[in-house]
N, C-alpha and C positions, 0 to 999 in steps of 0.2 A: 393155207388160207381156209377158213371155215365160213360157210354161208349161214344165214340166220336160221334156215331150216335144219341145219346139222348140229345145232347147239344141244348139249347134254348136261345133266347135273354133274357138278364136280369139275367140268372142263374149265380151263383158264384161258382167257383171251385178252388181247389188247383192245381196249375200248376208250376212245377219247384220250389216248396217251396213258391210260391207267391200266394196271395189271388187275383184271377182274376175274373172280371165280364165280361160275354160274351156280347159284344155290337152288333156284327153282325156275322152271320155264313152263309155259303153257301156250299151245297154239289156239288162237281165237279167231272166229269168223263172226263178224258183227256188221250188220247192214251191208252184206256182200263185200266187205273189206276184210282181208286176212292179215293178221299180224301175230307177233309172238310177244307175250308179256313175260318179262324176264326180271328176276330178283338176283342181284349180283353183289358180291362183297369185294371191296378194294383190298387187296392183299398187303398193301403198304400202310394204309391208315386204319383198316378194319371197318370202315363205314359201309353200310348196306344201302343200296339204292334199288329202286324199281323203275323200269322203263318199258315202253312198248316199241318193238322193232318191226318195221315193215319187211315183208318178204323180199322187197326190192332193195333193201339196204345193202350197202357194199359188204364184201366179205371181211371177216376179222382175222387177224393174225393169231394163230393158236400158239400158246406159250406152254412150254414144258417146265414144270417145277421139279427141282431135285430135292430129295429128302435124304438127310444123312443122320444116322444115329450117333449121338454124342452124349457124353456124361456131364451132367450139371455138377460142377465141382465146388463153386463158392460164390458168394455175393460180396462184391467189393464195396458196396454202399452206394455206388453210382451205376454199376453194371453187374450183370450176371455172367460168370465165366463158364465156358463149356470146353470139353476136351474131346478130340477125335481119338477113339480108343485104338485105332490102327497106327496113326502117324504121330500121336501125342501132340498134335498141333492144337493150340488153344485160340478161342475167339471170345470176344466179349460183346454182349448186346446190352444197350442202355436199359437200365431198370424201368424207366418210364414207358418203354415200348412193350414191356412184359408185365405190366401192372396186374392184369388178370391171370396170366399163366403162372406167375410165381406163387400164387395162392395154392397151387396144386403140385408143386415140385419140391422134393426133398433133396438135399445135397447127396450126391452119389447115385442119383436116379438117372437112368438112361432115357433120353427124350429124342424126338426127331426134330432137327433144325431144317427149315425150308429155305432153299436158295433159288434164285433166278439169275442166270448168267453171272454167277459170282456174287451177286447182291444178297445179303442176308435178309430174309423177309420176317422170320420169327420162329416160334416154337409151335410145333403141331402136337397137341395133347391127345391122349386117348380119351374116349367118351367118359370113362369112369376111372377113378383112382381110389386107393385104399389109404386112409390116414387115421391117426390115433387121436382120440379125445384127450386134451390135456387139462381142460378146465370146464367144469360144469357143476351145477348145484346138485346135491343129493336128492334122490326121489323122496317125496313126502307121502307117507301112507295115508290113504283116504282122500288125497287131493283129487279134485275134478280135472286138473290140468293134464292133458295127455302129451304135451310137447314142452320142451324147454330149450334154452339157449346153450350152445356148447362152443368152445374154442378148440380148434384143431392144432396139431403140431406145427403147421405152417402159419398160424395166426388167423386163418379163415374162421369167421363166425357163421354158424348155421343153427337151424333148429332141428332137434332130434327127439325121438320118443322119450318120455319122462323116465323110463326104467334104465336107460343107458347111463353108465358111470365113467369116471376118469379111467383111462387106460384101455377103453374099449376101441377096437378097430372098426371103422365104418367105411362104407363105400359111398363116394360122393360124385355127383355128376359134374363134369367140367364144363358142360354147356351152360348151366344156370347156377351152379354152386349149391345144389340142394342135396339133402340126405336121400340115399337110395335104399340102403339096408345095412345090416351088420355084416362084417367080413367073416 
């Protein structure tokens, strides 16, 4: 059990029957009343909530998340299939649960699958990935535009500097899907 005062960023707790990861917390003293302002993410639904917890609130159950490296092997059209490289066991996660994550995963790539007590929670992405531009308009000499639209090999559309061309590898942030730099 963890008290309100022991909360840390990244910690996973059970709150109102939900599996919540602490994103941010701040101890606040206002009008001689102490509380902790907490921003949490529901690991099952992905929704982010903010709440204020009093120091006297009951303790929370600390939950330990297991991460297992698996290889993304194919998309069935309804689910994404992953294989454990040690046991060759395969699991499928419904495609709609990974709508954001699939924009950054290529077949054959190793990813971390998160589990809680045998329940599959989802895919944990690195902060940045390297992808190849497959479709973009050629740069126009003398154009005042410094950015243009580009489609990456996963189908993700981003804006990139105007001088980049098809076949260029770029680094993309998985947090917001924006161009970071050339690879």
